[in-house]
N, C-alpha and C positions, 0 to 999 in steps of 0.2 A: 219380050220384056227386057228391062235393063237390069244388069247384074254385074257384080265383080266376080271374076273367075281366076282361080289359082292355077298357074301353069308351071310353077317351079319356084325355087328360092329367089326372092326378089322380083318375081314376075307375077303380079296381079293386075289384070286388065279389066277395065269397065267397058262394057259393050252390050250389044243385043244378043240374047240367047233365046232358045225355045221357051215357050210358056211353061209354067209349072204344070204337072199332070193334074187332070181333074181328080177330085177326091173320090176314093173308093169307099167301100163300106167302113163306117167308123172313122172316117177321115174328114178333115176340113182343110180348106185353102185359106191362108192368111195373107191379107194385103199388108206387107211389112211397113211399119212406120219407123221404128228405130231398131238398130242392132248394135249391141255392145261388143267390144273387143277386149281380150285378156292376154295374159302372158303366153298362153298356149298358141293363140293366133299369131302373136309376134314371133314366137319361135318357129312356127311353120313357115311364116313369111321369110324370115332371115336365114334359117338353117334347114328347113324341111326338104322333102316331105318326111315327117316322122309318123304321122297318123293319117294324113290324107292319102288315099289309095291312087296315087298318080301313075305308078308303074305296075302295081300288082292288084288284082281284083280283090276287093274286100269280101271276106267270106260270108258276112252277114248281110251287108247292104247290097252287094253285087256291083258296087260302083267301081269303075276303072277309068282313069284319065283326068283331065282338067275338071275342077269342081268349084262350086260356089261355096266359099267359107262363111263363117258366122254362126255361132251356136248360142248367142244370147240375144234373142229377138222377141219383139212384141208387135202387135198390130190388130187389125180388125178382120174377123171372119167374113169372107166374101162368098164362099160356096161350101156346101156340106154334102157328104156322102150319106148313103142309106144307114140309118141307125146312129148317126152322130148326134150327141145330145146338146150341141151348142148351135144356137140359131145364127144365121147371117146377120151382120151388123154388130155382133158382140165383140167387145175389146178383150183380147186375151194375151197372155204371155205363155211361151212354150218352154217346156223343160228340156227340149232338144234330144234327149236320149230315148231310143225306142227299145222296147223289151217284148219278149214273145208271150208272156203270161202263162206258159205251160211247163217250163223247166223247173227243177227243184228249187233254184234260187228264187224264181218268181213265186212259186207256191209258198215259199217261206217269207214272202213279203220283202225280199231283198232284190227288187227289180233292177237296181243298179249293178248287180252282179249276174244278170241274165246271161246265159250261155251264148246268146246271139245279140247282145247289147251293141248298138251302134248309134252314132250321134250325128244329127243334122249339123253340117258345118265342119265336121271333122272326118266323117266316113261316108257322107252322102251330101247332096246339095243342101245348103243352109240358108241363112237369113239375110245375106248381103245381096238380096234380089227383091224385085218389086213384089213377088209372090212366092210362097213356099207351101207345099202340101204336107201335112203332118197328121198323126193320129190325134183324134179329139181327146183321148185319154191322157195325153201328155200336156194338155193345156189347162191353165187356170184362168178363170174370169177375173178381169181387173175391175175393181169397184169404181164408180163414177168419180169419186173424190181423189183418186190416185192418179197423179200426172203421168204421162207417157215416160218422161225422163226418169221417174222413180220406178215405174213398172218394169222398165228394161233391165233393172238391176236384180229382178227376182230370181233369175236362174243362178247367178253366182251367189246370191244371198242364201239360196236353198242349199248350196254346197257348204257354206259356212254353218248353217243350222245343222246339217247332217254331221259335220265334224263335232259340233257341240254334243249332239246325241251320242256319238261314239265315245266322247270323253267321259260320259257318265256324270258330269257336273250338273248339279241341280241349282235352282234359284238360291242365291246366298253363298254358294260354294265358290271360293276364289279360283281363278284360272289365270295362268301366265301365258301370254301370247308372244312368241318370237316372230317379229316381222310385221310391220304396218304398211305393207305394200298393197297391191290390188285386192287379193283375197283376204289379207290381214285386216284391212279397214272394214270389210264386210263382216268379218268374224267379230270384230269389236262391236259393230252395230247390232249383230245378232245377239251377242251376250248381253248388251245393254237392254235390248228388247225383252229378254227373258229375266232380267233382274239378276244376272250373274256378274259379280265384281270381276273385272278383267284388268290385269296388270300387264302393260305392254313394254317390250324391249325392242329397240331399233337403233340403227346408227345415224338416222337422219332426224335432226331436230324439227324440221317442218312436218314430217310424218307424225312425230310425237304430238305436235300441236293439234293435228287433225284427230289423232286418237283421243285426246282429251275432249275435243269438241263432240266426238261421237259417243262419249260416255265412259271412257276408260277411268277406272278408279285411280290409276297411277300410270305414268309414262316416263320411261327412263332410257338414257343411252345404254346400249348393250355393251358396257365395259365391265371391268372387275367390280366397281362399286354398284352398278346396276344389278349384276348377278347376285351379289351379296345381299342386296336389299330384298329381292323377291324370295330368297331362301327363308326369310323370316315369316313367310305366310303359313308355314307349318312347323311342327316341333323339330323335324329333321330336314325340312325343305318344303318346296311347293307341292301340294297334293296333286294338281293337274297342270300339265304344261302342253301347249299346242305349238308345234314347230311349223310356222307358216312362211318362213323366209326363203326356204330352199337353198340357203347358203351351206357350203360344205361343212362349216363349223357349227351350224345350227343345231344339229342333233347332239353333238358333243356338249354344247353349252346347255341344251335342254336337260340332258341327263345330269349335268353338274348341279343344277338347281332343284331337281326333283327329289322329294323326300322318300325315305324308305317306304315301300308299299305303294308309292304313287304311280301315276300313269302319264306317259308321254304319247301324244297323238301326232302322227306324221301326216301333215297336210301339204306342205311345200314340196315341190319336185326339184331335187338338186340336179344340176347339170354335170357335176363331178362327184366322185365317190365320197360319201360323208365320212367324217372322222367319228368313231364310236368307241367308247370305253365299255366293251362288252362285260368285262370282269366286274366293273363297278355296278353295272345294271343288274347282273346276276346276284351279286352279294346283297344289294339293296332290294331285291325282288321287285324291280320296277317293271310295270306292264308297258310294252311297246305296242301301240295300236295304230293301224293305218286307217285312212278314210278316203273314199273314192266317190266322186260324183254326188248324187243325192237320190233319195227315194221320192219319186215324183208325186205320188199320191198323197204323201204327208208333208214333205218338206217344202214343196212349191207353194201350196196354199198358205202355209204359215209365213213364208217369205212375203207373199203378196199382202197378207194381213199386217205384217210388220211395217212394210213400206207405206201402206195406207194410213197406219197409225202415226208414223213419223217419217216424213220426207227427208231423204239424206243425199239426194243427187247433188245438191249444192256443195256438199262437203267432199264427195268422192269422185265426181266427174270433172276431168280436166277440160274437156272440149267436146262439142258436138259439131261434126263436119258433114257436108253433103256427100252422097255416094261417089260423085265424080272426083272427090278429093280424098278418097279412102287411103290411098298409098302415101301421098305427100303429107297429108294432114293427120293421119292416124297410125297406119301400120309402121311406116318408117320411123317416126319419132318414138313410138311405143317400143319398137325393137331396139332403138338406140338408148333407151332409158331416159328420154328427155321430158317425159310427161310427169306431172305431179299427181295424177289420178287416172281414172279410166277414160278411154276414148269411146265415143258413141257416134255411130253413123246414122244420119237421117236419110232413109231410103225413099 
């Protein structure tokens, strides 16, 4: 089969690789139609390997060496293993992360924190290939009315929904979001789907325009005036702030606008050490909450339902390129910051 294979930083090659393994018990093989790329893929391409087990065997997946990337993929089930509850011909989107179902985290419903959690496209072969074999339990069925271009957004949208769950914000509760980039735009769409008023801060006027189109209650430049404006959402500051920019100053500014007793959710992954006013956070008793991945059984079906109810691909996808152009048309410009939205690969 044809696939893109990661061999090292700046070295992704499209060629012929062995076919995906036949599905075992509880597994399905997906004929991949589309695979989205995100900032993590761009970082692995430009600066990795950080998560791809190129030189050291992954303790959970067992993978070692060159690997097929891509963890945001959807397609059609072509084969099923014994006990798999999804029939061939069914269109599905994959959650990408695998969990054991037996450890204390899994028993508590937090499968994203499984002791042996590993992800297709980051720790084992993923979706930048014609076929990939995955557990049926990590797949959600795509409704007939949901286009492929929207369905492929379900995995990152599930991450955004999980972050909202971690924030504790309910419908009608205002939320401030720092950063309207890749995950930030999906966070805005997730909040709008749930009826949560979201107020966005970013440094890019075009991103702020997209935020409004996605349903943001307000969108402002992240300068002193913008920070002052969102402080008025509560008596002493904003009640819930989600830091999705990953900027070194993001957490500092998030704490500055959060009210006493409020909550800051850390979603963006900073590449440098963040600036933090620990004393101020302690005195104001601000909760610092982190969020990682998503709980597949609950977050992924909700993401699919949201995308079925409101298509957003036209607002958040910059381009769709064929597999043969994955480097020049997607990974390289994404890593260089030249795209205005997500890159999607048609496999």
